[in-house]
C-alpha positions in Angstrom: 32.5 -16.2 2.8 30.8 -13.9 1.7 30.3 -10.4 3.5 26.6 -11.4 3.8 25.4 -12.0 7.2 22.6 -14.1 8.0 19.3 -13.7 9.7 15.8 -15.1 10.6 12.6 -13.4 9.3 9.1 -14.2 9.3 7.1 -15.4 6.5 5.8 -11.3 6.4 8.2 -9.9 6.1 9.5 -12.2 3.2 6.2 -12.0 1.4 7.1 -8.3 2.0 9.8 -7.8 0.7 9.0 -10.0 -2.2 6.8 -7.7 -2.4 8.6 -4.6 -2.5 11.2 -5.5 -4.3 9.1 -6.5 -7.6 6.7 -4.0 -7.4 8.3 -0.5 -8.4 5.0 0.9 -9.8 5.5 5.1 -8.4 3.4 5.5 -5.6 4.3 8.0 -4.3 4.7 11.0 -7.7 0.9 9.4 -8.0 -1.8 12.5 -7.2 -4.8 11.9 -4.7 -6.8 11.0 -7.3 -5.0 8.0 -8.9 -4.2 6.5 -5.8 -8.4 6.9 -5.1 -8.6 5.6 -8.7 -6.1 2.5 -8.1 -7.9 1.8 -5.4 -10.4 1.0 -6.9 -9.4 -0.4 -10.2 -8.3 -3.5 -7.6 -11.7 -2.6 -6.1 -10.8 -2.2 -2.1 -13.2 -1.0 -0.3 -15.8 -3.6 -2.6 -13.9 -6.6 -1.6 -15.1 -8.0 1.1 -11.1 -9.7 1.9 -9.9 -6.3 1.5 -9.6 -3.4 3.4 -12.4 -1.2 4.2 -14.6 -3.1 2.9 -18.0 -1.0 2.7 -16.3 2.4 2.1 -15.8 4.8 -0.7 -11.9 7.1 -0.6 -11.1 10.6 -0.7 -7.4 10.7 0.4 -5.4 13.8 1.9 -2.1 14.1 2.3 -2.6 14.1 5.8 -4.0 13.2 9.3 -4.0 17.1 9.7 -5.7 17.3 6.2 -8.2 15.0 7.0 -9.5 16.7 10.4 -9.0 19.4 8.5 -11.2 18.9 6.0 
């Protein structure tokens, strides 16, 4: 028997684990403008089947920054 234990997870959790393991993009180190550009390149806001359909973006660092803008 190995050192790992077995757990049951959902399909959604499995897919998220796979995606996060495959994607090594350093999003935390990107500027807000770089994140905006990436969202536009992925058609986020333009594609009916993706989040934020019908919107353009201005990315802020926090909810507080949004409230103060």
